[in-house]
Structure formats: structure tokens, C-alpha cells
N, C-alpha and C positions, 0 to 999 in steps of 0.2 A: 852766253851760258858759263856757268862758273863751274868750278873742280867740285863742288859738292854734288852736282846732277851727274856728270860723269863717275864719282865715286860711287853713288845710289844705284845707277844702271847697272855698273861693274859689279855691286852686291848680288845684285837680282838676276843679273846675266853670266857672269863669271866672266874669264879673260877672252880677248877675240881681238880681232881687227875691226874695229867700228867707230875707232874715236881718233881724230885728225887733232893735230895744234898746229896753228898758224899764227903766228904775230903775237904770240902771248893769248889766244882765243882758242877753246876749245870747239871742235866740231863733231855731232854724233851723227853717225849714219843709223838711224832708228830701225829701218827695215833691216840692215845687218843684224844688231843688238836682237831684234823680234826672231830672225830667222836661228841665232846662238840658242835663245832661250827655249824655242820650238826643238831643234835637235837635241838638246839637253834633255828634253823631256819625253825623248823617244821617239819624235817623230822622223821619218826619212828623209834627208835632204831632198829626194828626188820629187816628193810631193809636198815641197812645198815652191809657191810661185811668188815673183816679186816684182812687181809694176819698177817698170822705170822710169814712170812719171815723176815729176818734181812740182810740187805745189806752188814753189817761189818760182821756177821757171816758166810756169804755164799759168798766169794770173789769170788769163781768159777760161780756161777751162777749169780751176780748181779756187777754192778761196784759200788765201793765206795771208795770217797774221803778219807776218815778218813784210812780205812784201806790200802791204797796205798800209804797213806800220801803224797798226790801229785795228778797231772794231770791223768784222767780217761776218760774212754769212757762217754757215755750218755744215760740214759734212761730217761722213763716218766711215769706219773702216769694218771688214765684213771677213770673218774668221768661219770656214764652213768644213765640215765632215761630210764627205762624198762617199 
């Protein structure tokens, strides 16, 4: 992922601890960035649940484009108001 992606997420999300850089590569913690956005919109942090599952780490459970290095199936995320 290039720096332009990180800059775009930072513009949309604001500053936060959701980007790591290793060996000149950037890694985005998308669940953390989403949480920063939700909190900025007024959702209390205690009302936010983030799954600890990783699509790349669990290819038998989830589709992962990065893991498969190409075309995979589809999945979706859900946000709900209770």
C-alpha cells in the first residue's frame, strides 16, 4: 500500500495509532481506523466491538485477496444500531 492510501485514510479519519511502517512498507489497521472514525462521529468507544479475526491469518474461514494473491469470493461487513 502506498503513502497516498495512508494519506487518504488520515484525511478521512484524523490522526491515530492505526498505521505501521516496516521495511519501507505501510500497514493499515483498518478496524482501528474505523473505530477512530466512529468515535469522532460521537459513538462511545464502549459501544464498539471489533472482531480479533484476521482474513489473511484465517483463509479457511474468510476470503482474503492478499492470501490468495488473486481473485477470491466475496464477504461483507455489518454495522448495526441496537
